[in-house]
LOSESE-387042 format. One record per residue (C-alpha): y, x, z. Coordinates in steps of 0.05 Angstrom, whole numbers. Example, Ala and Ser with C-alpha at 12.3 -4.5 7.8 and 13.67 -1.06 7.14 Angstrom:
[[-90; 246; 156]] [[-21; 273; 143]] 
***
This chain:
[[618; -1493; 2151]] [[604; -1436; 2104]] [[597; -1446; 2029]] [[525; -1444; 2007]] [[500; -1404; 1948]] [[433; -1404; 1912]] [[398; -1336; 1909]] [[391; -1302; 1842]] [[321; -1287; 1816]] [[307; -1232; 1766]] [[242; -1217; 1732]] [[222; -1145; 1735]] [[170; -1101; 1701]] [[132; -1072; 1760]] [[58; -1064; 1778]] [[70; -1096; 1846]] [[130; -1141; 1836]] [[141; -1198; 1788]] [[210; -1220; 1811]] [[267; -1196; 1855]] [[307; -1248; 1894]] [[377; -1229; 1917]] [[431; -1262; 1960]] [[494; -1234; 1994]] [[468; -1261; 2061]] [[400; -1227; 2057]] [[394; -1172; 2110]] [[342; -1137; 2153]] [[349; -1113; 2225]] [[305; -1063; 2262]] [[304; -1029; 2330]] [[275; -961; 2346]] [[267; -917; 2406]] [[294; -847; 2395]] [[286; -780; 2431]] [[345; -732; 2431]] [[403; -713; 2475]] [[466; -755; 2467]] [[524; -787; 2504]] [[533; -862; 2497]] [[593; -907; 2504]] [[592; -943; 2571]] [[544; -895; 2605]] [[556; -837; 2653]] [[489; -803; 2637]] [[465; -752; 2587]] [[410; -791; 2550]] [[346; -761; 2523]] [[317; -829; 2504]] [[355; -888; 2476]] [[349; -947; 2429]] [[379; -954; 2359]] [[392; -1018; 2320]] [[402; -1015; 2245]] [[421; -1071; 2197]] [[408; -1063; 2122]] [[421; -1104; 2061]] [[357; -1135; 2036]] [[324; -1164; 1974]] [[260; -1204; 1969]] [[208; -1180; 1920]] [[152; -1227; 1898]] [[85; -1200; 1874]] [[11; -1209; 1883]] [[26; -1279; 1910]] [[64; -1249; 1969]] [[137; -1240; 1990]] [[158; -1168; 2004]] [[226; -1159; 2038]] [[256; -1092; 2018]] [[312; -1057; 2057]] [[370; -1030; 2016]] [[433; -994; 2037]] [[449; -991; 2112]] [[507; -1033; 2137]] [[511; -1008; 2208]] [[472; -969; 2260]] [[486; -969; 2335]] [[455; -937; 2396]] [[443; -967; 2465]] [[418; -938; 2530]] [[355; -969; 2559]] [[399; -1007; 2609]] [[445; -1033; 2554]] [[384; -1054; 2513]] [[355; -1092; 2572]] [[421; -1127; 2583]] [[428; -1142; 2509]] [[361; -1177; 2502]] [[365; -1214; 2568]] [[437; -1237; 2573]] [[454; -1283; 2516]] [[518; -1324; 2518]] [[546; -1280; 2573]] [[614; -1248; 2566]] [[636; -1215; 2501]] [[575; -1172; 2490]] [[544; -1106; 2511]] [[576; -1038; 2499]] [[541; -997; 2446]] [[554; -932; 2408]] [[569; -935; 2334]] [[526; -884; 2296]] [[541; -902; 2224]] [[579; -954; 2184]] [[564; -965; 2110]] [[536; -895; 2103]] [[592; -860; 2140]] [[571; -827; 2205]] [[616; -837; 2265]] [[635; -776; 2307]] [[594; -764; 2369]] [[620; -777; 2439]] [[639; -717; 2482]] [[610; -711; 2552]] [[644; -764; 2595]] [[687; -742; 2653]] [[658; -757; 2722]] [[679; -826; 2746]] [[686; -798; 2816]] [[747; -758; 2793]] [[779; -820; 2765]] [[770; -858; 2830]] [[798; -798; 2869]] [[861; -800; 2826]] [[868; -875; 2835]] [[859; -869; 2910]] [[910; -812; 2913]] [[960; -855; 2875]] [[950; -913; 2922]] [[956; -870; 2984]] [[1016; -835; 2953]] [[1057; -899; 2958]] [[1037; -906; 3031]] [[1055; -834; 3044]] [[1123; -843; 3013]] [[1137; -904; 3056]] [[1116; -866; 3118]] [[1160; -807; 3100]] [[1220; -853; 3094]] [[1202; -886; 3159]] [[1197; -818; 3193]] [[1267; -800; 3168]] [[1295; -865; 3197]] [[1261; -852; 3264]] [[1290; -781; 3267]] [[1358; -809; 3252]] [[1350; -859; 3308]] [[1349; -918; 3261]] [[1303; -978; 3271]] [[1310; -1051; 3253]] [[1281; -1093; 3197]] [[1284; -1038; 3144]] [[1240; -992; 3186]] [[1192; -1048; 3200]] [[1189; -1064; 3126]] [[1171; -992; 3110]] [[1116; -993; 3163]] [[1088; -1059; 3135]] [[1089; -1029; 3064]] [[1049; -968; 3086]] [[998; -1011; 3123]] [[991; -1057; 3064]] [[977; -999; 3017]] [[925; -970; 3064]] [[891; -1035; 3084]] [[891; -1073; 3019]] [[900; -1029; 2959]] [[861; -969; 2985]] [[805; -1015; 3007]] [[804; -1047; 2938]] [[795; -979; 2905]] [[740; -961; 2955]] [[705; -1028; 2941]] [[709; -1016; 2866]] [[679; -947; 2875]] [[622; -977; 2916]] [[607; -1028; 2862]] [[609; -974; 2809]] [[558; -933; 2848]] [[512; -993; 2857]] [[514; -1008; 2782]] [[503; -934; 2767]] [[441; -932; 2811]] [[413; -996; 2779]] [[424; -968; 2709]] [[391; -903; 2730]] [[331; -941; 2755]] [[324; -977; 2689]] [[330; -911; 2651]] [[277; -877; 2694]] [[229; -936; 2691]] [[236; -942; 2616]] [[224; -867; 2607]] [[163; -869; 2652]] [[135; -929; 2615]] [[146; -893; 2549]] [[109; -831; 2574]] [[51; -873; 2601]] [[45; -910; 2535]] [[47; -846; 2495]] [[-6; -813; 2540]] [[-49; -875; 2534]] [[-45; -873; 2458]] [[-64; -799; 2458]] [[-123; -813; 2503]] [[-146; -870; 2459]] [[-141; -826; 2397]] [[-178; -767; 2429]] [[-250; -756; 2404]] [[-305; -775; 2452]] [[-341; -713; 2479]] [[-409; -712; 2511]] [[-419; -677; 2578]] [[-473; -626; 2590]] [[-541; -655; 2601]] [[-528; -717; 2559]] [[-553; -736; 2491]] [[-526; -787; 2443]] [[-566; -842; 2476]] [[-530; -830; 2541]] [[-593; -808; 2579]] [[-588; -749; 2626]] [[-638; -692; 2620]] 
***
C-alpha cells in the first residue's frame, strides 16, 4: 500500500482563482488524433493518421465556486496507430500491453523511427536459413551415395533433411501466413478509421456551411 499524503493548498491573488491545490500524484491525460506522415513501432505501414496520448502534471485551481484542473509540464507523450489504439482500449488485462511509439519524455523528444524493412525479406532469410540446413544434409547424403555408402548414417541424414523441410520450413510458412492475416486486419482498421474521420470532417463542414436559397425561392420557402 502506498503512503498517503495530503495535498497542499496555497492562496493566490488572481481574478479567477482563489487557491491552488497541489499533490505529487495529480496528473492529466489526453488523447488526440493527429495528421502527419510517420513510422510507428510495431507497424509495417507509413501512417498519415495516428493517435497520441500525453500525460501532464496537474494542479487544481479553485475559483468562482468551481474547480479548474490545470495541466503543467508534460511527463510523457506516445503515439499509436489506429489499430494499436483499438487494441489498447478494448483489451484490458491481456498480455503485457500494446506497442506504442515514444514521442517525448519529460520535455526531451525521442528520435523518430526510420522506415521499417519489409517483413517479407525477414521471412525469406529465415526460410533460407531453415532450408540451408536441409540442403547441407542432402549434400552430405549425396556424397555418401556417390561413395557407395549407405547404412544408418545415410538414413539419419535423409531424416534430418525431411524434418527440416516438413517441420521447420512449414513453421516459418505458417508464421508468415499469420503475419499476413494480422497485417490485413490492421490495414482494415486503419482504412476504416481514416474513412470515418473523413466522413466526420465532411459532416462538420456541411453542418457549418451557410444555408443558401435556390432560385425561385424566398425566405418563406414558397416557390414563385
